[in-house]
PyMOL commands that place a pseudoatom at each C-alpha (Angstrom):
pseudoatom trace, name=CA, resn=MET, resi=1, chain=A, elem=C, hetatm=0, pos=[51.618, -115.720, -63.690]
pseudoatom trace, name=CA, resn=PHE, resi=2, chain=A, elem=C, hetatm=0, pos=[49.829, -113.697, -61.025]
pseudoatom trace, name=CA, resn=PRO, resi=3, chain=A, elem=C, hetatm=0, pos=[49.548, -114.673, -57.370]
pseudoatom trace, name=CA, resn=LEU, resi=4, chain=A, elem=C, hetatm=0, pos=[46.117, -115.802, -56.262]
pseudoatom trace, name=CA, resn=ARG, resi=5, chain=A, elem=C, hetatm=0, pos=[44.584, -113.432, -53.731]
pseudoatom trace, name=CA, resn=ILE, resi=6, chain=A, elem=C, hetatm=0, pos=[41.935, -114.808, -51.455]
pseudoatom trace, name=CA, resn=ARG, resi=7, chain=A, elem=C, hetatm=0, pos=[39.830, -112.208, -49.747]
pseudoatom trace, name=CA, resn=SER, resi=8, chain=A, elem=C, hetatm=0, pos=[39.490, -112.463, -46.009]
pseudoatom trace, name=CA, resn=PRO, resi=9, chain=A, elem=C, hetatm=0, pos=[35.929, -112.949, -44.761]
pseudoatom trace, name=CA, resn=GLN, resi=10, chain=A, elem=C, hetatm=0, pos=[36.488, -109.783, -42.714]
pseudoatom trace, name=CA, resn=PRO, resi=11, chain=A, elem=C, hetatm=0, pos=[37.012, -106.698, -44.891]
pseudoatom trace, name=CA, resn=TYR, resi=12, chain=A, elem=C, hetatm=0, pos=[39.448, -104.008, -43.905]
pseudoatom trace, name=CA, resn=ASP, resi=13, chain=A, elem=C, hetatm=0, pos=[38.196, -102.077, -40.905]
pseudoatom trace, name=CA, resn=HIS, resi=14, chain=A, elem=C, hetatm=0, pos=[40.755, -99.263, -40.976]
pseudoatom trace, name=CA, resn=GLU, resi=15, chain=A, elem=C, hetatm=0, pos=[43.592, -97.756, -42.961]
pseudoatom trace, name=CA, resn=LYS, resi=16, chain=A, elem=C, hetatm=0, pos=[46.031, -94.882, -42.516]
pseudoatom trace, name=CA, resn=VAL, resi=17, chain=A, elem=C, hetatm=0, pos=[45.707, -91.975, -44.922]
pseudoatom trace, name=CA, resn=PRO, resi=18, chain=A, elem=C, hetatm=0, pos=[48.131, -89.022, -45.036]
pseudoatom trace, name=CA, resn=GLY, resi=19, chain=A, elem=C, hetatm=0, pos=[46.422, -85.893, -43.757]
pseudoatom trace, name=CA, resn=ALA, resi=20, chain=A, elem=C, hetatm=0, pos=[43.399, -87.798, -42.491]
pseudoatom trace, name=CA, resn=GLY, resi=21, chain=A, elem=C, hetatm=0, pos=[45.026, -90.081, -39.915]
pseudoatom trace, name=CA, resn=GLU, resi=22, chain=A, elem=C, hetatm=0, pos=[43.474, -93.458, -39.352]
pseudoatom trace, name=CA, resn=VAL, resi=23, chain=A, elem=C, hetatm=0, pos=[40.261, -94.009, -41.341]
pseudoatom trace, name=CA, resn=TYR, resi=24, chain=A, elem=C, hetatm=0, pos=[37.686, -96.393, -39.866]
pseudoatom trace, name=CA, resn=MET, resi=25, chain=A, elem=C, hetatm=0, pos=[35.445, -98.409, -42.199]
pseudoatom trace, name=CA, resn=VAL, resi=26, chain=A, elem=C, hetatm=0, pos=[32.251, -100.328, -41.394]
pseudoatom trace, name=CA, resn=TYR, resi=27, chain=A, elem=C, hetatm=0, pos=[30.602, -102.908, -43.689]
pseudoatom trace, name=CA, resn=ASP, resi=28, chain=A, elem=C, hetatm=0, pos=[27.067, -104.311, -43.626]
pseudoatom trace, name=CA, resn=ALA, resi=29, chain=A, elem=C, hetatm=0, pos=[25.830, -107.901, -44.018]
pseudoatom trace, name=CA, resn=ARG, resi=30, chain=A, elem=C, hetatm=0, pos=[26.204, -107.623, -47.820]
pseudoatom trace, name=CA, resn=ASP, resi=31, chain=A, elem=C, hetatm=0, pos=[29.833, -106.517, -47.452]
pseudoatom trace, name=CA, resn=ARG, resi=32, chain=A, elem=C, hetatm=0, pos=[29.024, -102.970, -48.618]
pseudoatom trace, name=CA, resn=LEU, resi=33, chain=A, elem=C, hetatm=0, pos=[30.931, -100.037, -47.172]
pseudoatom trace, name=CA, resn=VAL, resi=34, chain=A, elem=C, hetatm=0, pos=[28.284, -98.176, -45.122]
pseudoatom trace, name=CA, resn=LEU, resi=35, chain=A, elem=C, hetatm=0, pos=[30.325, -95.926, -42.796]
pseudoatom trace, name=CA, resn=THR, resi=36, chain=A, elem=C, hetatm=0, pos=[33.716, -94.241, -42.844]
pseudoatom trace, name=CA, resn=GLN, resi=37, chain=A, elem=C, hetatm=0, pos=[35.294, -91.922, -40.319]
pseudoatom trace, name=CA, resn=ASP, resi=38, chain=A, elem=C, hetatm=0, pos=[38.697, -90.211, -40.440]
pseudoatom trace, name=CA, resn=ALA, resi=39, chain=A, elem=C, hetatm=0, pos=[40.646, -88.779, -37.510]
pseudoatom trace, name=CA, resn=ASN, resi=40, chain=A, elem=C, hetatm=0, pos=[39.301, -85.272, -38.196]
pseudoatom trace, name=CA, resn=MET, resi=41, chain=A, elem=C, hetatm=0, pos=[35.693, -86.487, -38.001]
pseudoatom trace, name=CA, resn=ARG, resi=42, chain=A, elem=C, hetatm=0, pos=[36.463, -88.320, -34.738]
pseudoatom trace, name=CA, resn=ALA, resi=43, chain=A, elem=C, hetatm=0, pos=[38.102, -85.212, -33.228]
pseudoatom trace, name=CA, resn=GLY, resi=44, chain=A, elem=C, hetatm=0, pos=[35.103, -83.000, -33.968]
pseudoatom trace, name=CA, resn=SER, resi=45, chain=A, elem=C, hetatm=0, pos=[32.362, -82.155, -31.552]
pseudoatom trace, name=CA, resn=PRO, resi=46, chain=A, elem=C, hetatm=0, pos=[29.999, -83.719, -32.320]
pseudoatom trace, name=CA, resn=GLN, resi=47, chain=A, elem=C, hetatm=0, pos=[31.745, -86.689, -33.920]
pseudoatom trace, name=CA, resn=LYS, resi=48, chain=A, elem=C, hetatm=0, pos=[30.579, -87.527, -37.440]
pseudoatom trace, name=CA, resn=TRP, resi=49, chain=A, elem=C, hetatm=0, pos=[30.514, -90.524, -39.769]
pseudoatom trace, name=CA, resn=LEU, resi=50, chain=A, elem=C, hetatm=0, pos=[30.222, -90.443, -43.563]
pseudoatom trace, name=CA, resn=TYR, resi=51, chain=A, elem=C, hetatm=0, pos=[27.394, -92.846, -44.444]
pseudoatom trace, name=CA, resn=THR, resi=52, chain=A, elem=C, hetatm=0, pos=[26.333, -94.503, -47.691]
pseudoatom trace, name=CA, resn=LEU, resi=53, chain=A, elem=C, hetatm=0, pos=[22.828, -95.921, -48.172]
pseudoatom trace, name=CA, resn=TYR, resi=54, chain=A, elem=C, hetatm=0, pos=[22.076, -98.531, -50.862]
pseudoatom trace, name=CA, resn=ASP, resi=55, chain=A, elem=C, hetatm=0, pos=[19.012, -99.762, -52.735]
pseudoatom trace, name=CA, resn=GLU, resi=56, chain=A, elem=C, hetatm=0, pos=[17.971, -103.417, -53.071]
pseudoatom trace, name=CA, resn=LEU, resi=57, chain=A, elem=C, hetatm=0, pos=[20.278, -103.800, -56.100]
pseudoatom trace, name=CA, resn=ASN, resi=58, chain=A, elem=C, hetatm=0, pos=[23.315, -102.631, -54.069]
pseudoatom trace, name=CA, resn=ARG, resi=59, chain=A, elem=C, hetatm=0, pos=[23.480, -99.272, -55.852]
pseudoatom trace, name=CA, resn=PRO, resi=60, chain=A, elem=C, hetatm=0, pos=[24.478, -96.304, -53.665]
pseudoatom trace, name=CA, resn=ILE, resi=61, chain=A, elem=C, hetatm=0, pos=[21.473, -93.987, -53.364]
pseudoatom trace, name=CA, resn=ALA, resi=62, chain=A, elem=C, hetatm=0, pos=[22.533, -91.482, -50.693]
pseudoatom trace, name=CA, resn=THR, resi=63, chain=A, elem=C, hetatm=0, pos=[25.566, -90.238, -48.809]
pseudoatom trace, name=CA, resn=GLY, resi=64, chain=A, elem=C, hetatm=0, pos=[25.858, -87.829, -45.946]
pseudoatom trace, name=CA, resn=LEU, resi=65, chain=A, elem=C, hetatm=0, pos=[27.332, -86.911, -42.580]
pseudoatom trace, name=CA, resn=TRP, resi=66, chain=A, elem=C, hetatm=0, pos=[25.794, -88.519, -39.491]
pseudoatom trace, name=CA, resn=GLN, resi=67, chain=A, elem=C, hetatm=0, pos=[26.363, -87.102, -36.018]
pseudoatom trace, name=CA, resn=ASN, resi=68, chain=A, elem=C, hetatm=0, pos=[27.109, -90.163, -33.907]
pseudoatom trace, name=CA, resn=SER, resi=69, chain=A, elem=C, hetatm=0, pos=[29.744, -90.914, -31.278]
pseudoatom trace, name=CA, resn=ASP, resi=70, chain=A, elem=C, hetatm=0, pos=[29.461, -94.730, -31.184]
pseudoatom trace, name=CA, resn=THR, resi=71, chain=A, elem=C, hetatm=0, pos=[32.714, -96.627, -31.708]
pseudoatom trace, name=CA, resn=ARG, resi=72, chain=A, elem=C, hetatm=0, pos=[33.717, -98.428, -34.886]
pseudoatom trace, name=CA, resn=ALA, resi=73, chain=A, elem=C, hetatm=0, pos=[33.311, -101.729, -33.032]
pseudoatom trace, name=CA, resn=ASP, resi=74, chain=A, elem=C, hetatm=0, pos=[29.743, -100.830, -31.996]
pseudoatom trace, name=CA, resn=HIS, resi=75, chain=A, elem=C, hetatm=0, pos=[28.801, -99.922, -35.570]
pseudoatom trace, name=CA, resn=ALA, resi=76, chain=A, elem=C, hetatm=0, pos=[30.537, -103.002, -37.003]
pseudoatom trace, name=CA, resn=THR, resi=77, chain=A, elem=C, hetatm=0, pos=[28.558, -105.288, -34.688]
pseudoatom trace, name=CA, resn=GLN, resi=78, chain=A, elem=C, hetatm=0, pos=[25.242, -103.682, -35.614]
pseudoatom trace, name=CA, resn=ALA, resi=79, chain=A, elem=C, hetatm=0, pos=[25.970, -103.394, -39.346]
pseudoatom trace, name=CA, resn=ALA, resi=80, chain=A, elem=C, hetatm=0, pos=[27.223, -106.986, -39.721]
pseudoatom trace, name=CA, resn=SER, resi=81, chain=A, elem=C, hetatm=0, pos=[23.709, -108.354, -39.323]
pseudoatom trace, name=CA, resn=SER, resi=82, chain=A, elem=C, hetatm=0, pos=[21.879, -105.620, -41.262]
pseudoatom trace, name=CA, resn=THR, resi=83, chain=A, elem=C, hetatm=0, pos=[21.222, -104.887, -44.931]
pseudoatom trace, name=CA, resn=ALA, resi=84, chain=A, elem=C, hetatm=0, pos=[19.811, -101.427, -44.113]
pseudoatom trace, name=CA, resn=TYR, resi=85, chain=A, elem=C, hetatm=0, pos=[22.453, -99.851, -41.889]
pseudoatom trace, name=CA, resn=PRO, resi=86, chain=A, elem=C, hetatm=0, pos=[22.530, -97.167, -40.639]
pseudoatom trace, name=CA, resn=ASN, resi=87, chain=A, elem=C, hetatm=0, pos=[18.934, -96.420, -39.754]
pseudoatom trace, name=CA, resn=LEU, resi=88, chain=A, elem=C, hetatm=0, pos=[18.854, -92.625, -39.635]
pseudoatom trace, name=CA, resn=THR, resi=89, chain=A, elem=C, hetatm=0, pos=[15.276, -92.289, -38.382]
pseudoatom trace, name=CA, resn=GLY, resi=90, chain=A, elem=C, hetatm=0, pos=[15.235, -89.748, -35.560]
pseudoatom trace, name=CA, resn=GLN, resi=91, chain=A, elem=C, hetatm=0, pos=[18.976, -89.102, -35.960]
pseudoatom trace, name=CA, resn=THR, resi=92, chain=A, elem=C, hetatm=0, pos=[20.846, -85.884, -36.753]
pseudoatom trace, name=CA, resn=TYR, resi=93, chain=A, elem=C, hetatm=0, pos=[22.426, -86.040, -40.208]
pseudoatom trace, name=CA, resn=GLU, resi=94, chain=A, elem=C, hetatm=0, pos=[23.188, -83.933, -43.263]
pseudoatom trace, name=CA, resn=GLU, resi=95, chain=A, elem=C, hetatm=0, pos=[22.439, -85.531, -46.617]
pseudoatom trace, name=CA, resn=LEU, resi=96, chain=A, elem=C, hetatm=0, pos=[25.140, -84.705, -49.176]
pseudoatom trace, name=CA, resn=THR, resi=97, chain=A, elem=C, hetatm=0, pos=[23.975, -86.654, -52.237]
pseudoatom trace, name=CA, resn=ARG, resi=98, chain=A, elem=C, hetatm=0, pos=[20.798, -88.457, -53.327]
pseudoatom trace, name=CA, resn=THR, resi=99, chain=A, elem=C, hetatm=0, pos=[20.383, -90.582, -56.457]
pseudoatom trace, name=CA, resn=PHE, resi=100, chain=A, elem=C, hetatm=0, pos=[16.978, -91.509, -57.846]
pseudoatom trace, name=CA, resn=THR, resi=101, chain=A, elem=C, hetatm=0, pos=[16.624, -94.376, -60.302]
pseudoatom trace, name=CA, resn=THR, resi=102, chain=A, elem=C, hetatm=0, pos=[13.765, -95.121, -62.623]
pseudoatom trace, name=CA, resn=THR, resi=103, chain=A, elem=C, hetatm=0, pos=[13.054, -98.103, -64.859]
pseudoatom trace, name=CA, resn=MET, resi=104, chain=A, elem=C, hetatm=0, pos=[12.431, -97.202, -68.475]
pseudoatom trace, name=CA, resn=ASN, resi=105, chain=A, elem=C, hetatm=0, pos=[10.623, -99.222, -71.152]
pseudoatom trace, name=CA, resn=GLY, resi=106, chain=A, elem=C, hetatm=0, pos=[12.555, -102.374, -71.874]
pseudoatom trace, name=CA, resn=GLY, resi=107, chain=A, elem=C, hetatm=0, pos=[13.833, -102.706, -68.298]
pseudoatom trace, name=CA, resn=ALA, resi=108, chain=A, elem=C, hetatm=0, pos=[16.797, -100.328, -68.555]
pseudoatom trace, name=CA, resn=SER, resi=109, chain=A, elem=C, hetatm=0, pos=[17.339, -98.122, -65.534]
pseudoatom trace, name=CA, resn=MET, resi=110, chain=A, elem=C, hetatm=0, pos=[18.454, -94.513, -65.448]
pseudoatom trace, name=CA, resn=ALA, resi=111, chain=A, elem=C, hetatm=0, pos=[20.012, -92.677, -62.490]
pseudoatom trace, name=CA, resn=ILE, resi=112, chain=A, elem=C, hetatm=0, pos=[19.081, -89.086, -61.716]
pseudoatom trace, name=CA, resn=HIS, resi=113, chain=A, elem=C, hetatm=0, pos=[21.453, -87.216, -59.407]
for i in range(1, 113): cmd.bond("trace and resi %d" % i, "trace and resi %d" % (i + 1))
show_as sticks, trace
zoom trace
């Protein structure tokens, strides 16, 4: 028999990782991980966050580094009521990955990295 685990309505907002210090995590209104920041990213100048953007089917479509010095609490408050966080319009960021999806005949989808 396995113990029943009930997930808290609030996901983890930080964890400690060897070599990276404390890692902050921010989730959006759909409970998707949208931002992470380790101690090295916080110590940098400018500070950076690793972001993940999602499509309407909750598939990750882009990741990158966003220059932003707002606190985890500030981001958590803004992201909690958004399904499109962060909004990078007019911001300084470096896109690391981008995935394009297309629907093929019969409704199957294919990802192109």
